[in-house]
All heavy atoms as atom14 arrays in JSON, in Angstrom:
{
  "sequence": "MKTRNDLRDKLAEHGGAIECGHEAWKRAKVERGLAQAQDRSSLIPMDKILRDFGLER",
  "atom14_mask": [
    [1, 1, 1, 1, 1, 1, 1, 1, 0, 0, 0, 0, 0, 0],
    [1, 1, 1, 1, 1, 1, 1, 1, 1, 0, 0, 0, 0, 0],
    [1, 1, 1, 1, 1, 1, 1, 0, 0, 0, 0, 0, 0, 0],
    [1, 1, 1, 1, 1, 1, 1, 1, 1, 1, 1, 0, 0, 0],
    [1, 1, 1, 1, 1, 1, 1, 1, 0, 0, 0, 0, 0, 0],
    [1, 1, 1, 1, 1, 1, 1, 1, 0, 0, 0, 0, 0, 0],
    [1, 1, 1, 1, 1, 1, 1, 1, 0, 0, 0, 0, 0, 0],
    [1, 1, 1, 1, 1, 1, 1, 1, 1, 1, 1, 0, 0, 0],
    [1, 1, 1, 1, 1, 1, 1, 1, 0, 0, 0, 0, 0, 0],
    [1, 1, 1, 1, 1, 1, 1, 1, 1, 0, 0, 0, 0, 0],
    [1, 1, 1, 1, 1, 1, 1, 1, 0, 0, 0, 0, 0, 0],
    [1, 1, 1, 1, 1, 0, 0, 0, 0, 0, 0, 0, 0, 0],
    [1, 1, 1, 1, 1, 1, 1, 1, 1, 0, 0, 0, 0, 0],
    [1, 1, 1, 1, 1, 1, 1, 1, 1, 1, 0, 0, 0, 0],
    [1, 1, 1, 1, 0, 0, 0, 0, 0, 0, 0, 0, 0, 0],
    [1, 1, 1, 1, 0, 0, 0, 0, 0, 0, 0, 0, 0, 0],
    [1, 1, 1, 1, 1, 0, 0, 0, 0, 0, 0, 0, 0, 0],
    [1, 1, 1, 1, 1, 1, 1, 1, 0, 0, 0, 0, 0, 0],
    [1, 1, 1, 1, 1, 1, 1, 1, 1, 0, 0, 0, 0, 0],
    [1, 1, 1, 1, 1, 1, 0, 0, 0, 0, 0, 0, 0, 0],
    [1, 1, 1, 1, 0, 0, 0, 0, 0, 0, 0, 0, 0, 0],
    [1, 1, 1, 1, 1, 1, 1, 1, 1, 1, 0, 0, 0, 0],
    [1, 1, 1, 1, 1, 1, 1, 1, 1, 0, 0, 0, 0, 0],
    [1, 1, 1, 1, 1, 0, 0, 0, 0, 0, 0, 0, 0, 0],
    [1, 1, 1, 1, 1, 1, 1, 1, 1, 1, 1, 1, 1, 1],
    [1, 1, 1, 1, 1, 1, 1, 1, 1, 0, 0, 0, 0, 0],
    [1, 1, 1, 1, 1, 1, 1, 1, 1, 1, 1, 0, 0, 0],
    [1, 1, 1, 1, 1, 0, 0, 0, 0, 0, 0, 0, 0, 0],
    [1, 1, 1, 1, 1, 1, 1, 1, 1, 0, 0, 0, 0, 0],
    [1, 1, 1, 1, 1, 1, 1, 0, 0, 0, 0, 0, 0, 0],
    [1, 1, 1, 1, 1, 1, 1, 1, 1, 0, 0, 0, 0, 0],
    [1, 1, 1, 1, 1, 1, 1, 1, 1, 1, 1, 0, 0, 0],
    [1, 1, 1, 1, 0, 0, 0, 0, 0, 0, 0, 0, 0, 0],
    [1, 1, 1, 1, 1, 1, 1, 1, 0, 0, 0, 0, 0, 0],
    [1, 1, 1, 1, 1, 0, 0, 0, 0, 0, 0, 0, 0, 0],
    [1, 1, 1, 1, 1, 1, 1, 1, 1, 0, 0, 0, 0, 0],
    [1, 1, 1, 1, 1, 0, 0, 0, 0, 0, 0, 0, 0, 0],
    [1, 1, 1, 1, 1, 1, 1, 1, 1, 0, 0, 0, 0, 0],
    [1, 1, 1, 1, 1, 1, 1, 1, 0, 0, 0, 0, 0, 0],
    [1, 1, 1, 1, 1, 1, 1, 1, 1, 1, 1, 0, 0, 0],
    [1, 1, 1, 1, 1, 1, 0, 0, 0, 0, 0, 0, 0, 0],
    [1, 1, 1, 1, 1, 1, 0, 0, 0, 0, 0, 0, 0, 0],
    [1, 1, 1, 1, 1, 1, 1, 1, 0, 0, 0, 0, 0, 0],
    [1, 1, 1, 1, 1, 1, 1, 1, 0, 0, 0, 0, 0, 0],
    [1, 1, 1, 1, 1, 1, 1, 0, 0, 0, 0, 0, 0, 0],
    [1, 1, 1, 1, 1, 1, 1, 1, 0, 0, 0, 0, 0, 0],
    [1, 1, 1, 1, 1, 1, 1, 1, 0, 0, 0, 0, 0, 0],
    [1, 1, 1, 1, 1, 1, 1, 1, 1, 0, 0, 0, 0, 0],
    [1, 1, 1, 1, 1, 1, 1, 1, 0, 0, 0, 0, 0, 0],
    [1, 1, 1, 1, 1, 1, 1, 1, 0, 0, 0, 0, 0, 0],
    [1, 1, 1, 1, 1, 1, 1, 1, 1, 1, 1, 0, 0, 0],
    [1, 1, 1, 1, 1, 1, 1, 1, 0, 0, 0, 0, 0, 0],
    [1, 1, 1, 1, 1, 1, 1, 1, 1, 1, 1, 0, 0, 0],
    [1, 1, 1, 1, 0, 0, 0, 0, 0, 0, 0, 0, 0, 0],
    [1, 1, 1, 1, 1, 1, 1, 1, 0, 0, 0, 0, 0, 0],
    [1, 1, 1, 1, 1, 1, 1, 1, 1, 0, 0, 0, 0, 0],
    [1, 1, 1, 1, 1, 1, 1, 1, 1, 1, 1, 0, 0, 0]
  ],
  "atom14_positions": [
    [[81.83, -76.98, 20.91], [82.69, -77.16, 22.07], [83.95, -77.99, 21.73], [83.82, -78.97, 21.0], [81.8, -77.88, 23.1], [82.53, -78.12, 24.44], [81.25, -78.57, 25.69], [82.29, -79.62, 26.61], [0.0, 0.0, 0.0], [0.0, 0.0, 0.0], [0.0, 0.0, 0.0], [0.0, 0.0, 0.0], [0.0, 0.0, 0.0], [0.0, 0.0, 0.0]],
    [[85.0, -77.51, 22.25], [86.26, -78.25, 21.93], [86.34, -79.58, 22.8], [85.95, -79.53, 23.91], [87.42, -77.43, 22.18], [87.52, -76.23, 21.36], [88.84, -75.46, 21.58], [88.92, -74.26, 20.71], [90.05, -74.24, 19.85], [0.0, 0.0, 0.0], [0.0, 0.0, 0.0], [0.0, 0.0, 0.0], [0.0, 0.0, 0.0], [0.0, 0.0, 0.0]],
    [[86.89, -80.53, 22.16], [87.14, -81.77, 22.89], [88.51, -81.74, 23.53], [89.32, -80.8, 23.32], [87.02, -83.03, 21.91], [88.15, -82.88, 20.99], [85.75, -83.0, 21.26], [0.0, 0.0, 0.0], [0.0, 0.0, 0.0], [0.0, 0.0, 0.0], [0.0, 0.0, 0.0], [0.0, 0.0, 0.0], [0.0, 0.0, 0.0], [0.0, 0.0, 0.0]],
    [[88.64, -82.65, 24.45], [89.99, -82.82, 25.1], [91.15, -83.03, 24.11], [92.26, -82.56, 24.31], [89.97, -83.86, 26.17], [89.16, -83.47, 27.35], [89.23, -84.65, 28.42], [88.29, -84.32, 29.36], [88.5, -84.38, 30.69], [89.67, -84.6, 31.05], [87.61, -84.12, 31.63], [0.0, 0.0, 0.0], [0.0, 0.0, 0.0], [0.0, 0.0, 0.0]],
    [[90.8, -83.76, 23.08], [91.77, -84.07, 22.12], [92.21, -82.85, 21.37], [93.43, -82.65, 21.02], [91.26, -85.09, 21.06], [91.29, -86.55, 21.75], [91.92, -86.85, 22.69], [90.36, -87.4, 21.26], [0.0, 0.0, 0.0], [0.0, 0.0, 0.0], [0.0, 0.0, 0.0], [0.0, 0.0, 0.0], [0.0, 0.0, 0.0], [0.0, 0.0, 0.0]],
    [[91.34, -81.9, 21.03], [91.66, -80.67, 20.4], [92.63, -79.88, 21.23], [93.49, -79.35, 20.72], [90.43, -79.83, 20.09], [89.49, -80.47, 19.1], [89.97, -81.24, 18.3], [88.26, -80.14, 19.12], [0.0, 0.0, 0.0], [0.0, 0.0, 0.0], [0.0, 0.0, 0.0], [0.0, 0.0, 0.0], [0.0, 0.0, 0.0], [0.0, 0.0, 0.0]],
    [[92.34, -79.87, 22.54], [93.26, -79.04, 23.41], [94.62, -79.8, 23.64], [95.68, -79.01, 23.63], [92.51, -78.93, 24.85], [91.29, -78.13, 24.92], [90.61, -78.21, 26.22], [91.51, -76.76, 24.41], [0.0, 0.0, 0.0], [0.0, 0.0, 0.0], [0.0, 0.0, 0.0], [0.0, 0.0, 0.0], [0.0, 0.0, 0.0], [0.0, 0.0, 0.0]],
    [[94.54, -81.13, 23.57], [95.87, -81.79, 23.66], [96.67, -81.57, 22.34], [97.93, -81.4, 22.47], [95.65, -83.27, 23.88], [95.24, -83.6, 25.3], [95.29, -85.09, 25.55], [94.77, -85.37, 26.86], [93.66, -86.06, 27.14], [92.99, -86.67, 26.19], [93.26, -86.3, 28.37], [0.0, 0.0, 0.0], [0.0, 0.0, 0.0], [0.0, 0.0, 0.0]],
    [[96.0, -81.53, 21.24], [96.7, -81.31, 20.0], [97.33, -79.9, 19.94], [98.49, -79.69, 19.51], [95.73, -81.37, 18.79], [95.34, -82.82, 18.58], [96.07, -83.77, 19.06], [94.32, -83.06, 17.89], [0.0, 0.0, 0.0], [0.0, 0.0, 0.0], [0.0, 0.0, 0.0], [0.0, 0.0, 0.0], [0.0, 0.0, 0.0], [0.0, 0.0, 0.0]],
    [[96.59, -78.9, 20.55], [97.11, -77.58, 20.59], [98.37, -77.45, 21.57], [99.3, -76.84, 21.1], [96.04, -76.61, 21.13], [96.4, -75.14, 21.01], [95.2, -74.33, 21.1], [95.21, -73.3, 20.0], [94.03, -72.63, 19.68], [0.0, 0.0, 0.0], [0.0, 0.0, 0.0], [0.0, 0.0, 0.0], [0.0, 0.0, 0.0], [0.0, 0.0, 0.0]],
    [[98.26, -78.22, 22.62], [99.47, -78.2, 23.59], [100.66, -78.97, 22.81], [101.75, -78.43, 22.99], [99.13, -78.95, 24.83], [98.37, -78.16, 25.9], [97.99, -79.07, 26.99], [99.17, -76.99, 26.36], [0.0, 0.0, 0.0], [0.0, 0.0, 0.0], [0.0, 0.0, 0.0], [0.0, 0.0, 0.0], [0.0, 0.0, 0.0], [0.0, 0.0, 0.0]],
    [[100.34, -79.88, 22.02], [101.37, -80.68, 21.41], [102.15, -79.72, 20.38], [103.3, -79.86, 20.12], [100.95, -81.88, 20.78], [0.0, 0.0, 0.0], [0.0, 0.0, 0.0], [0.0, 0.0, 0.0], [0.0, 0.0, 0.0], [0.0, 0.0, 0.0], [0.0, 0.0, 0.0], [0.0, 0.0, 0.0], [0.0, 0.0, 0.0], [0.0, 0.0, 0.0]],
    [[101.32, -78.85, 19.69], [101.92, -77.98, 18.75], [102.98, -77.05, 19.39], [103.95, -76.73, 18.75], [100.89, -77.03, 18.19], [99.91, -77.63, 17.23], [98.69, -76.82, 16.89], [98.84, -75.56, 17.05], [97.75, -77.28, 16.34], [0.0, 0.0, 0.0], [0.0, 0.0, 0.0], [0.0, 0.0, 0.0], [0.0, 0.0, 0.0], [0.0, 0.0, 0.0]],
    [[102.83, -76.7, 20.63], [103.85, -75.8, 21.36], [104.92, -76.56, 21.91], [105.83, -75.99, 22.51], [102.98, -74.99, 22.46], [102.05, -74.07, 21.82], [102.45, -72.88, 21.18], [100.71, -74.16, 21.86], [101.3, -72.24, 20.86], [100.23, -72.94, 21.2], [0.0, 0.0, 0.0], [0.0, 0.0, 0.0], [0.0, 0.0, 0.0], [0.0, 0.0, 0.0]],
    [[104.97, -77.86, 21.84], [106.03, -78.75, 22.33], [106.24, -78.6, 23.85], [107.27, -78.82, 24.31], [0.0, 0.0, 0.0], [0.0, 0.0, 0.0], [0.0, 0.0, 0.0], [0.0, 0.0, 0.0], [0.0, 0.0, 0.0], [0.0, 0.0, 0.0], [0.0, 0.0, 0.0], [0.0, 0.0, 0.0], [0.0, 0.0, 0.0], [0.0, 0.0, 0.0]],
    [[105.06, -78.41, 24.62], [105.2, -78.39, 26.02], [105.73, -76.97, 26.58], [105.9, -76.89, 27.76], [0.0, 0.0, 0.0], [0.0, 0.0, 0.0], [0.0, 0.0, 0.0], [0.0, 0.0, 0.0], [0.0, 0.0, 0.0], [0.0, 0.0, 0.0], [0.0, 0.0, 0.0], [0.0, 0.0, 0.0], [0.0, 0.0, 0.0], [0.0, 0.0, 0.0]],
    [[105.89, -75.94, 25.74], [106.36, -74.71, 26.14], [105.47, -74.11, 27.29], [105.95, -73.43, 28.13], [106.52, -73.8, 24.96], [0.0, 0.0, 0.0], [0.0, 0.0, 0.0], [0.0, 0.0, 0.0], [0.0, 0.0, 0.0], [0.0, 0.0, 0.0], [0.0, 0.0, 0.0], [0.0, 0.0, 0.0], [0.0, 0.0, 0.0], [0.0, 0.0, 0.0]],
    [[104.12, -74.35, 27.1], [103.22, -73.63, 28.03], [103.39, -74.29, 29.45], [103.55, -73.6, 30.37], [101.75, -73.93, 27.48], [101.54, -73.18, 26.3], [100.75, -73.53, 28.58], [100.24, -73.38, 25.57], [0.0, 0.0, 0.0], [0.0, 0.0, 0.0], [0.0, 0.0, 0.0], [0.0, 0.0, 0.0], [0.0, 0.0, 0.0], [0.0, 0.0, 0.0]],
    [[103.59, -75.66, 29.36], [103.8, -76.4, 30.67], [105.15, -75.86, 31.29], [105.23, -75.68, 32.56], [103.73, -77.82, 30.53], [102.31, -78.3, 30.17], [102.27, -79.79, 29.88], [103.33, -80.51, 30.14], [101.29, -80.24, 29.41], [0.0, 0.0, 0.0], [0.0, 0.0, 0.0], [0.0, 0.0, 0.0], [0.0, 0.0, 0.0], [0.0, 0.0, 0.0]],
    [[106.18, -75.71, 30.48], [107.46, -75.28, 31.11], [107.4, -73.88, 31.7], [107.91, -73.6, 32.63], [108.49, -75.32, 29.96], [108.95, -77.06, 29.45], [0.0, 0.0, 0.0], [0.0, 0.0, 0.0], [0.0, 0.0, 0.0], [0.0, 0.0, 0.0], [0.0, 0.0, 0.0], [0.0, 0.0, 0.0], [0.0, 0.0, 0.0], [0.0, 0.0, 0.0]],
    [[106.65, -73.04, 31.0], [106.41, -71.67, 31.5], [105.66, -71.6, 32.81], [105.99, -70.96, 33.69], [0.0, 0.0, 0.0], [0.0, 0.0, 0.0], [0.0, 0.0, 0.0], [0.0, 0.0, 0.0], [0.0, 0.0, 0.0], [0.0, 0.0, 0.0], [0.0, 0.0, 0.0], [0.0, 0.0, 0.0], [0.0, 0.0, 0.0], [0.0, 0.0, 0.0]],
    [[104.79, -72.55, 32.91], [103.9, -72.55, 34.06], [104.82, -73.12, 35.25], [104.64, -72.63, 36.35], [102.78, -73.44, 33.94], [101.9, -73.7, 35.22], [101.09, -72.66, 35.66], [101.77, -74.6, 36.09], [100.54, -73.06, 36.78], [100.89, -74.32, 37.01], [0.0, 0.0, 0.0], [0.0, 0.0, 0.0], [0.0, 0.0, 0.0], [0.0, 0.0, 0.0]],
    [[105.58, -74.11, 34.98], [106.5, -74.55, 36.02], [107.42, -73.58, 36.59], [107.62, -73.4, 37.75], [107.37, -75.83, 35.55], [106.42, -77.03, 35.39], [105.91, -77.66, 36.7], [106.62, -77.58, 37.65], [104.69, -77.88, 36.65], [0.0, 0.0, 0.0], [0.0, 0.0, 0.0], [0.0, 0.0, 0.0], [0.0, 0.0, 0.0], [0.0, 0.0, 0.0]],
    [[108.05, -72.71, 35.67], [108.92, -71.59, 36.03], [108.19, -70.62, 36.87], [108.7, -70.1, 37.91], [109.58, -71.0, 34.77], [0.0, 0.0, 0.0], [0.0, 0.0, 0.0], [0.0, 0.0, 0.0], [0.0, 0.0, 0.0], [0.0, 0.0, 0.0], [0.0, 0.0, 0.0], [0.0, 0.0, 0.0], [0.0, 0.0, 0.0], [0.0, 0.0, 0.0]],
    [[107.05, -70.28, 36.4], [106.21, -69.39, 37.19], [105.87, -69.81, 38.56], [105.95, -69.18, 39.55], [104.83, -69.05, 36.42], [103.93, -68.22, 37.14], [103.91, -66.91, 37.38], [102.82, -68.79, 37.92], [102.79, -66.57, 38.21], [102.12, -67.74, 38.58], [102.33, -70.09, 38.2], [101.05, -67.91, 39.4], [101.23, -70.2, 38.98], [100.6, -69.12, 39.57]],
    [[105.5, -71.13, 38.64], [105.11, -71.66, 40.0], [106.27, -71.73, 40.9], [106.22, -71.37, 42.07], [104.54, -73.07, 39.68], [104.06, -73.68, 40.94], [103.21, -75.04, 40.69], [103.95, -76.03, 39.96], [103.21, -77.32, 39.88], [0.0, 0.0, 0.0], [0.0, 0.0, 0.0], [0.0, 0.0, 0.0], [0.0, 0.0, 0.0], [0.0, 0.0, 0.0]],
    [[107.48, -72.13, 40.29], [108.68, -72.15, 41.22], [109.13, -70.78, 41.75], [109.43, -70.58, 42.85], [109.9, -72.74, 40.29], [111.15, -72.77, 41.22], [112.23, -73.44, 40.43], [112.09, -74.84, 40.43], [112.36, -75.61, 41.45], [112.83, -75.08, 42.59], [112.28, -76.96, 41.42], [0.0, 0.0, 0.0], [0.0, 0.0, 0.0], [0.0, 0.0, 0.0]],
    [[109.06, -69.7, 40.89], [109.3, -68.4, 41.25], [108.3, -67.91, 42.28], [108.68, -67.31, 43.26], [109.29, -67.48, 40.0], [0.0, 0.0, 0.0], [0.0, 0.0, 0.0], [0.0, 0.0, 0.0], [0.0, 0.0, 0.0], [0.0, 0.0, 0.0], [0.0, 0.0, 0.0], [0.0, 0.0, 0.0], [0.0, 0.0, 0.0], [0.0, 0.0, 0.0]],
    [[107.0, -68.28, 42.14], [106.01, -67.82, 43.13], [106.3, -68.44, 44.5], [106.23, -67.77, 45.58], [104.62, -68.27, 42.58], [103.57, -67.82, 43.53], [102.23, -68.19, 42.87], [101.01, -67.85, 43.75], [100.67, -66.52, 43.78], [0.0, 0.0, 0.0], [0.0, 0.0, 0.0], [0.0, 0.0, 0.0], [0.0, 0.0, 0.0], [0.0, 0.0, 0.0]],
    [[106.64, -69.74, 44.57], [106.99, -70.39, 45.77], [108.18, -69.84, 46.4], [108.27, -69.59, 47.63], [107.13, -71.92, 45.59], [107.68, -72.59, 46.73], [105.76, -72.62, 45.16], [0.0, 0.0, 0.0], [0.0, 0.0, 0.0], [0.0, 0.0, 0.0], [0.0, 0.0, 0.0], [0.0, 0.0, 0.0], [0.0, 0.0, 0.0], [0.0, 0.0, 0.0]],
    [[109.26, -69.54, 45.6], [110.47, -69.03, 46.17], [110.26, -67.64, 46.7], [110.8, -67.27, 47.84], [111.57, -68.93, 45.0], [112.07, -70.35, 44.68], [113.03, -70.35, 43.53], [113.25, -69.22, 42.85], [113.63, -71.36, 43.25], [0.0, 0.0, 0.0], [0.0, 0.0, 0.0], [0.0, 0.0, 0.0], [0.0, 0.0, 0.0], [0.0, 0.0, 0.0]],
    [[109.45, -66.83, 46.07], [109.06, -65.52, 46.64], [108.25, -65.62, 47.93], [108.61, -64.87, 48.97], [108.2, -64.69, 45.57], [108.96, -64.05, 44.49], [108.14, -63.02, 43.75], [106.82, -63.5, 43.32], [106.56, -64.14, 42.23], [107.49, -64.35, 41.33], [105.28, -64.56, 41.96], [0.0, 0.0, 0.0], [0.0, 0.0, 0.0], [0.0, 0.0, 0.0]],
    [[107.41, -66.57, 48.04], [106.72, -66.85, 49.26], [107.64, -67.3, 50.37], [107.46, -66.82, 51.55], [0.0, 0.0, 0.0], [0.0, 0.0, 0.0], [0.0, 0.0, 0.0], [0.0, 0.0, 0.0], [0.0, 0.0, 0.0], [0.0, 0.0, 0.0], [0.0, 0.0, 0.0], [0.0, 0.0, 0.0], [0.0, 0.0, 0.0], [0.0, 0.0, 0.0]],
    [[108.56, -68.18, 50.1], [109.5, -68.56, 51.1], [110.43, -67.43, 51.6], [110.62, -67.27, 52.77], [110.39, -69.74, 50.54], [109.62, -71.03, 50.36], [110.56, -72.04, 49.6], [109.16, -71.57, 51.66], [0.0, 0.0, 0.0], [0.0, 0.0, 0.0], [0.0, 0.0, 0.0], [0.0, 0.0, 0.0], [0.0, 0.0, 0.0], [0.0, 0.0, 0.0]],
    [[110.86, -66.6, 50.67], [111.69, -65.4, 51.07], [110.82, -64.52, 51.91], [111.38, -63.86, 52.94], [112.22, -64.67, 49.82], [0.0, 0.0, 0.0], [0.0, 0.0, 0.0], [0.0, 0.0, 0.0], [0.0, 0.0, 0.0], [0.0, 0.0, 0.0], [0.0, 0.0, 0.0], [0.0, 0.0, 0.0], [0.0, 0.0, 0.0], [0.0, 0.0, 0.0]],
    [[109.63, -64.31, 51.59], [108.63, -63.48, 52.28], [108.44, -63.91, 53.75], [108.37, -63.2, 54.71], [107.42, -63.2, 51.54], [106.62, -62.05, 51.92], [105.37, -61.89, 51.12], [104.69, -62.86, 50.81], [105.12, -60.67, 50.56], [0.0, 0.0, 0.0], [0.0, 0.0, 0.0], [0.0, 0.0, 0.0], [0.0, 0.0, 0.0], [0.0, 0.0, 0.0]],
    [[108.39, -65.24, 53.85], [108.11, -65.9, 55.11], [109.32, -65.68, 56.08], [109.16, -65.68, 57.25], [107.84, -67.42, 55.01], [0.0, 0.0, 0.0], [0.0, 0.0, 0.0], [0.0, 0.0, 0.0], [0.0, 0.0, 0.0], [0.0, 0.0, 0.0], [0.0, 0.0, 0.0], [0.0, 0.0, 0.0], [0.0, 0.0, 0.0], [0.0, 0.0, 0.0]],
    [[110.51, -65.56, 55.47], [111.71, -65.33, 56.3], [111.77, -63.95, 56.85], [112.2, -63.69, 57.96], [112.97, -65.51, 55.41], [113.1, -66.97, 54.98], [113.32, -67.9, 56.14], [114.03, -67.73, 57.05], [112.69, -69.11, 55.98], [0.0, 0.0, 0.0], [0.0, 0.0, 0.0], [0.0, 0.0, 0.0], [0.0, 0.0, 0.0], [0.0, 0.0, 0.0]],
    [[111.17, -62.96, 56.16], [111.11, -61.6, 56.58], [109.7, -61.17, 56.9], [108.98, -60.65, 56.04], [111.74, -60.69, 55.49], [111.66, -59.2, 55.97], [111.55, -58.89, 57.13], [111.8, -58.36, 55.06], [0.0, 0.0, 0.0], [0.0, 0.0, 0.0], [0.0, 0.0, 0.0], [0.0, 0.0, 0.0], [0.0, 0.0, 0.0], [0.0, 0.0, 0.0]],
    [[109.24, -61.48, 58.08], [107.82, -61.32, 58.44], [107.3, -59.86, 58.53], [106.26, -59.57, 58.41], [107.57, -61.99, 59.68], [107.82, -63.46, 59.67], [106.56, -64.23, 60.13], [106.62, -65.61, 60.07], [105.78, -66.29, 59.4], [104.71, -65.72, 58.8], [105.88, -67.64, 59.35], [0.0, 0.0, 0.0], [0.0, 0.0, 0.0], [0.0, 0.0, 0.0]],
    [[108.3, -58.92, 58.51], [108.05, -57.51, 58.53], [107.39, -57.09, 57.21], [106.62, -56.02, 57.22], [109.25, -56.68, 58.76], [110.13, -56.77, 57.77], [0.0, 0.0, 0.0], [0.0, 0.0, 0.0], [0.0, 0.0, 0.0], [0.0, 0.0, 0.0], [0.0, 0.0, 0.0], [0.0, 0.0, 0.0], [0.0, 0.0, 0.0], [0.0, 0.0, 0.0]],
    [[107.56, -57.79, 56.14], [106.88, -57.48, 54.84], [105.54, -58.04, 54.67], [104.84, -57.68, 53.76], [107.82, -57.96, 53.67], [107.76, -59.37, 53.67], [0.0, 0.0, 0.0], [0.0, 0.0, 0.0], [0.0, 0.0, 0.0], [0.0, 0.0, 0.0], [0.0, 0.0, 0.0], [0.0, 0.0, 0.0], [0.0, 0.0, 0.0], [0.0, 0.0, 0.0]],
    [[105.07, -58.89, 55.63], [103.73, -59.46, 55.58], [102.71, -58.5, 56.11], [103.02, -57.61, 57.02], [103.72, -60.76, 56.33], [104.69, -61.8, 55.76], [104.59, -63.09, 56.69], [104.33, -62.2, 54.37], [0.0, 0.0, 0.0], [0.0, 0.0, 0.0], [0.0, 0.0, 0.0], [0.0, 0.0, 0.0], [0.0, 0.0, 0.0], [0.0, 0.0, 0.0]],
    [[101.46, -58.62, 55.7], [100.29, -57.81, 56.21], [99.91, -58.43, 57.56], [99.66, -59.6, 57.6], [99.22, -57.81, 55.23], [99.71, -57.19, 53.87], [98.03, -56.99, 55.77], [98.67, -57.5, 52.77], [0.0, 0.0, 0.0], [0.0, 0.0, 0.0], [0.0, 0.0, 0.0], [0.0, 0.0, 0.0], [0.0, 0.0, 0.0], [0.0, 0.0, 0.0]],
    [[99.72, -57.53, 58.58], [99.38, -58.05, 59.92], [97.91, -58.63, 59.75], [97.05, -58.15, 59.06], [99.28, -56.8, 60.79], [100.17, -55.83, 60.04], [100.06, -56.11, 58.63], [0.0, 0.0, 0.0], [0.0, 0.0, 0.0], [0.0, 0.0, 0.0], [0.0, 0.0, 0.0], [0.0, 0.0, 0.0], [0.0, 0.0, 0.0], [0.0, 0.0, 0.0]],
    [[97.69, -59.76, 60.49], [96.4, -60.49, 60.46], [95.21, -59.55, 60.89], [94.14, -59.62, 60.26], [96.49, -61.71, 61.36], [95.14, -62.53, 61.37], [94.66, -63.03, 59.69], [95.73, -64.51, 59.47], [0.0, 0.0, 0.0], [0.0, 0.0, 0.0], [0.0, 0.0, 0.0], [0.0, 0.0, 0.0], [0.0, 0.0, 0.0], [0.0, 0.0, 0.0]],
    [[95.36, -58.74, 61.82], [94.28, -57.82, 62.38], [93.83, -56.95, 61.25], [92.67, -56.63, 61.06], [94.59, -57.11, 63.67], [95.78, -56.27, 63.47], [96.62, -56.46, 62.55], [95.91, -55.34, 64.35], [0.0, 0.0, 0.0], [0.0, 0.0, 0.0], [0.0, 0.0, 0.0], [0.0, 0.0, 0.0], [0.0, 0.0, 0.0], [0.0, 0.0, 0.0]],
    [[94.73, -56.44, 60.38], [94.34, -55.54, 59.25], [93.63, -56.32, 58.2], [92.65, -55.83, 57.64], [95.67, -54.98, 58.68], [95.29, -54.03, 57.56], [96.52, -53.36, 57.01], [96.31, -52.39, 55.85], [95.02, -52.29, 55.2], [0.0, 0.0, 0.0], [0.0, 0.0, 0.0], [0.0, 0.0, 0.0], [0.0, 0.0, 0.0], [0.0, 0.0, 0.0]],
    [[94.07, -57.56, 57.89], [93.29, -58.48, 56.94], [91.89, -58.7, 57.46], [90.93, -58.46, 56.59], [94.03, -59.8, 56.7], [95.38, -59.52, 56.0], [93.18, -60.73, 55.94], [96.24, -60.73, 56.01], [0.0, 0.0, 0.0], [0.0, 0.0, 0.0], [0.0, 0.0, 0.0], [0.0, 0.0, 0.0], [0.0, 0.0, 0.0], [0.0, 0.0, 0.0]],
    [[91.73, -59.07, 58.69], [90.41, -59.27, 59.22], [89.53, -58.12, 59.22], [88.36, -58.15, 58.81], [90.57, -59.84, 60.7], [91.17, -61.25, 60.84], [91.34, -61.64, 62.23], [90.35, -62.29, 60.11], [0.0, 0.0, 0.0], [0.0, 0.0, 0.0], [0.0, 0.0, 0.0], [0.0, 0.0, 0.0], [0.0, 0.0, 0.0], [0.0, 0.0, 0.0]],
    [[90.13, -56.99, 59.58], [89.37, -55.68, 59.54], [88.97, -55.28, 58.1], [87.9, -54.96, 57.89], [90.28, -54.59, 60.18], [89.5, -53.28, 60.43], [90.38, -52.36, 61.25], [91.59, -52.01, 60.59], [92.85, -52.35, 61.14], [92.86, -53.02, 62.28], [93.99, -52.04, 60.51], [0.0, 0.0, 0.0], [0.0, 0.0, 0.0], [0.0, 0.0, 0.0]],
    [[89.9, -55.42, 57.17], [89.55, -55.02, 55.78], [88.49, -55.94, 55.11], [87.75, -55.48, 54.32], [90.88, -55.17, 54.88], [91.85, -53.99, 55.26], [91.48, -53.07, 55.94], [93.03, -54.15, 54.74], [0.0, 0.0, 0.0], [0.0, 0.0, 0.0], [0.0, 0.0, 0.0], [0.0, 0.0, 0.0], [0.0, 0.0, 0.0], [0.0, 0.0, 0.0]],
    [[88.55, -57.24, 55.51], [87.48, -58.11, 55.0], [86.19, -58.2, 55.81], [85.33, -58.89, 55.49], [88.03, -59.55, 54.82], [88.9, -59.66, 53.57], [90.34, -59.68, 53.75], [88.45, -59.76, 52.29], [91.19, -59.8, 52.66], [89.29, -59.81, 51.26], [90.69, -59.91, 51.39], [0.0, 0.0, 0.0], [0.0, 0.0, 0.0], [0.0, 0.0, 0.0]],
    [[86.21, -57.45, 56.88], [85.02, -57.44, 57.67], [84.77, -58.71, 58.53], [83.67, -59.03, 58.84], [0.0, 0.0, 0.0], [0.0, 0.0, 0.0], [0.0, 0.0, 0.0], [0.0, 0.0, 0.0], [0.0, 0.0, 0.0], [0.0, 0.0, 0.0], [0.0, 0.0, 0.0], [0.0, 0.0, 0.0], [0.0, 0.0, 0.0], [0.0, 0.0, 0.0]],
    [[85.82, -59.42, 58.82], [85.77, -60.73, 59.52], [86.07, -60.58, 60.96], [86.07, -61.53, 61.66], [86.64, -61.75, 58.87], [86.46, -62.07, 57.38], [87.62, -62.86, 56.82], [85.07, -62.6, 57.19], [0.0, 0.0, 0.0], [0.0, 0.0, 0.0], [0.0, 0.0, 0.0], [0.0, 0.0, 0.0], [0.0, 0.0, 0.0], [0.0, 0.0, 0.0]],
    [[86.38, -59.36, 61.4], [86.65, -59.11, 62.82], [85.45, -59.36, 63.71], [84.39, -58.95, 63.43], [87.17, -57.69, 62.98], [87.97, -57.5, 64.18], [88.58, -56.05, 64.18], [87.9, -55.07, 64.47], [89.76, -56.03, 63.82], [0.0, 0.0, 0.0], [0.0, 0.0, 0.0], [0.0, 0.0, 0.0], [0.0, 0.0, 0.0], [0.0, 0.0, 0.0]],
    [[85.68, -60.06, 64.74], [84.53, -60.46, 65.71], [84.47, -59.42, 66.75], [85.2, -58.85, 67.3], [84.74, -61.71, 66.22], [84.52, -62.77, 65.14], [84.69, -64.22, 65.82], [84.67, -65.12, 64.79], [84.64, -66.39, 64.92], [84.67, -66.84, 66.22], [84.56, -67.23, 64.01], [0.0, 0.0, 0.0], [0.0, 0.0, 0.0], [0.0, 0.0, 0.0]]
  ]
}
């Protein structure tokens, strides 16, 4: 089993590139969500979600 130090060493080898990539991905995801919230016509209607998941009462 790998220790936390092994994983930290592996991250250090990449110079934080993994973390930078994650930050960029996270920012892009939030920006897409905000843009989608402005145009509600692109969102899935709640009644369809409830029906598809079988949560309709």
